[in-house]
C-alpha positions, -999 to +999 in steps of 0.1 A: -497-324+168-490-350+195-476-337+228-450-361+241-451-375+277-419-356+283-436-323+275-466-331+295-445-341+325-424-309+321-454-287+320-469-304+351-436-301+369-433-263+361-469-258+372-462-277+405-431-256+412-449-224+405-478-235+429-456-248+458-425-227+457-435-200+483-401-184+480-382-217+485-369-244+461-393-273+455-380-308+462-382-331+432-394-361+452-424-339+463-431-330+426-429-367+417-454-377+444-479-349+438-478-353+400-474-391+400-444-390+377-417-417+380-387-400+398-360-412+374-379-398+344-388-366+362-351-361+370-342-362+334-370-338+325-360-313+352-323-315+341-334-306+306-355-277+319-325-264+339-302-267+309-328-249+288-328-219+312-364-224+326-354-237+360-327-231+386-313-261+405-303-256+442-282-283+459-281-291+496-305-306+522-331-278+515-324-277+478-347-282+449-360-264+419-371-228+413-385-210+383-358-189+365-384-167+348-417-152+357-447-174+347-458-147+323-425-151+304-428-189+299-450-200+270-462-236+264-444-234+231-411-227+249-415-258+269-426-281+241-399-269+217-373-274+244-384-309+254-395-324+221-384-301+193-402-279+167-440-283+164-450-304+134-485-317+125-471-339+097-437-349+085-438-324+056-447-296+080-416-299+102-386-277+099-366-286+068-388-317+061-401-305+028-371-319+009-378-354+024-413-358+008-417-371-027-454-362-030-455-324-024-463-316-061-495-337-062-504-342-026-525-310-019-522-315+019-490-297+026-507-263+028-533-278+052-506-292+075-487-259+073-518-239+084-525-264+112-488-261+123-491-223+124-524-225+144-509-249+169-478-227+173-500-196+179-521-213+206-490-227+223-471-194+220-500-173+234-506-196+264-482-190+293-475-208+325-495-181+342-525-191+321-522-226+333-520-214+369-550-192+366-570-221+353-561-242+382-595-239+400-615-250+370-592-280+366-598-290+402-636-289+398-654-315+419-661-350+405-699-344+407-699-318+380-728-326+356-727-323+319-758-313+300-747-331+268-724-360+258-704-361+226-690-395+213-657-390+193-644-426+198-626-437+167-623-401+153-588-389+146-579-353+155-587-326+144-622-341+137-631-342+174-623-305+175-647-298+146-674-318+163-669-300+197-670-266+180-703-275+163-719-290+195-708-261+217-729-237+196-761-253+210-750-249+246-757-219+269-728-201+287-719-221+319-732-254+306-708-284+304-701-307+275-688-343+281-666-355+253-653-391+248-622-397+226-595-423+221-571-405+198-538-395+216-538-362+198-569-352+217-549-349+249-533-317+237-556-306+210-588-304+231-573-283+260-555-261+234-588-255+215-605-245+248-577-220+255-578-206+221-615-201+220-620-188+255-639-219+267-631-236+300-613-269+300-623-285+333-605-318+333-595-350+316-601-385+329-586-417+314-603-451+313-578-474+295-575-463+259-605-440+262-606-404+277-634-382+290-631-345+287-653-319+304-656-285+288-676-255+301-689-231+276-679-195+285-684-175+252 
């Protein structure tokens, strides 16, 4: 599935609020500055998170936003579903979409998309805001971190990069780092989700135009 920019901004905003609250509301301008999110767009996302029951809005000179729930109670699936709707890996895998497809009888792919949808939902549902916070130190690893192997997935559409990563990681020892290059937008969400689901450590993503570099540390 492709995580929308709204969902990504919403997750980054929730993480920022959880990190910087310290018992007080967090100012939206500070969130926008730290996360480099345009303030008008961030305002819309925050309003939706408030209306969805994930945030509390506090007015006044010292106002801002606070988490309404404990980070353990907020799953990534909660946020994604609120901001962009039900998870769907293909049109026929979305809620109520089966009746819109004229090729279900002879396609053979509907079952695959359904399984992929269930897997994506499971990973997102089992990953909480607390999990993102606990992985903060790995995400902030220094720029000098050296990878022992490079994997070129440029031109490959997800989930193929995930398959290649899984195969390559088998040759690494625990603690070693794999550098992955990809240009498919789906990789932005799929690669970190794969790391969380397999117990491996997603260190960071860097973007260079249309191409992205991912650093993954083997843990298991």
